[in-house]
C-alpha positions in Angstrom: 18.9 30.9 25.2 19.4 29.0 28.4 16.5 28.7 30.8 16.8 27.7 34.4 13.2 26.6 34.7 14.2 23.0 35.4 16.1 24.2 38.4 13.0 25.3 40.2 11.3 22.0 39.4 14.3 20.2 40.8 14.3 22.4 43.9 10.7 21.6 44.6 11.2 17.8 44.0 14.2 17.9 46.5 12.3 20.0 49.0 14.9 22.8 48.9 14.0 26.5 48.8 16.0 29.4 47.4 16.2 30.6 51.0 18.0 27.4 52.0 20.4 27.7 49.0 21.3 31.2 50.4 21.4 30.4 54.1 22.5 26.8 54.3 24.7 26.5 51.2 26.1 30.0 50.9 24.8 30.9 47.5 24.4 34.7 47.0 21.2 36.5 46.5 22.6 38.0 43.3 23.1 34.4 41.9 19.5 33.5 42.7 18.5 36.7 40.9 20.6 35.7 37.9 19.0 32.3 37.7 15.5 33.8 38.0 16.2 36.1 35.0 18.0 33.4 32.9 21.3 35.3 33.0 24.6 33.5 32.4 26.3 31.6 35.3 29.7 30.0 35.4 30.4 26.3 35.0 31.7 26.4 38.6 28.3 27.5 39.8 26.6 24.9 37.6 28.9 22.3 39.2 28.1 23.6 42.7 24.3 23.4 42.0 24.6 19.8 40.7 26.6 18.9 43.8 24.2 20.6 46.2 21.1 19.1 44.5 22.7 15.7 43.7 21.5 16.0 40.1 22.5 16.3 36.5 23.0 19.4 34.4 19.7 18.8 32.6 17.9 19.0 35.9 19.1 22.6 36.2 19.0 24.1 32.8 17.4 23.8 29.4 18.7 25.0 26.1 16.1 26.8 23.9 17.4 27.5 20.4 17.3 31.2 19.5 15.1 31.4 16.4 16.6 34.7 15.4 19.9 33.0 14.6 18.1 30.5 12.4 16.2 33.0 10.3 17.8 34.4 7.1 18.6 38.1 7.2 17.6 40.3 4.3 19.9 39.8 1.3 20.3 36.1 1.9 22.9 36.5 4.8 22.7 34.1 7.7 
């Protein structure tokens, strides 16, 4: 799973609000909603966020392994 929790920490550190992302940088409200709910975004959007915030990818997202994929299914299947 991808979490965008680091994005909100980076926004706070940079003094930028989601309101400013929408009104000054032209990001859509639906994109902000996707980020809030950890839904997929494009690499173009990821690049835009890194450019706007002058940061690295790890300042925007965090990969959390999905434990379900690592557990064995009944019958020994993976």
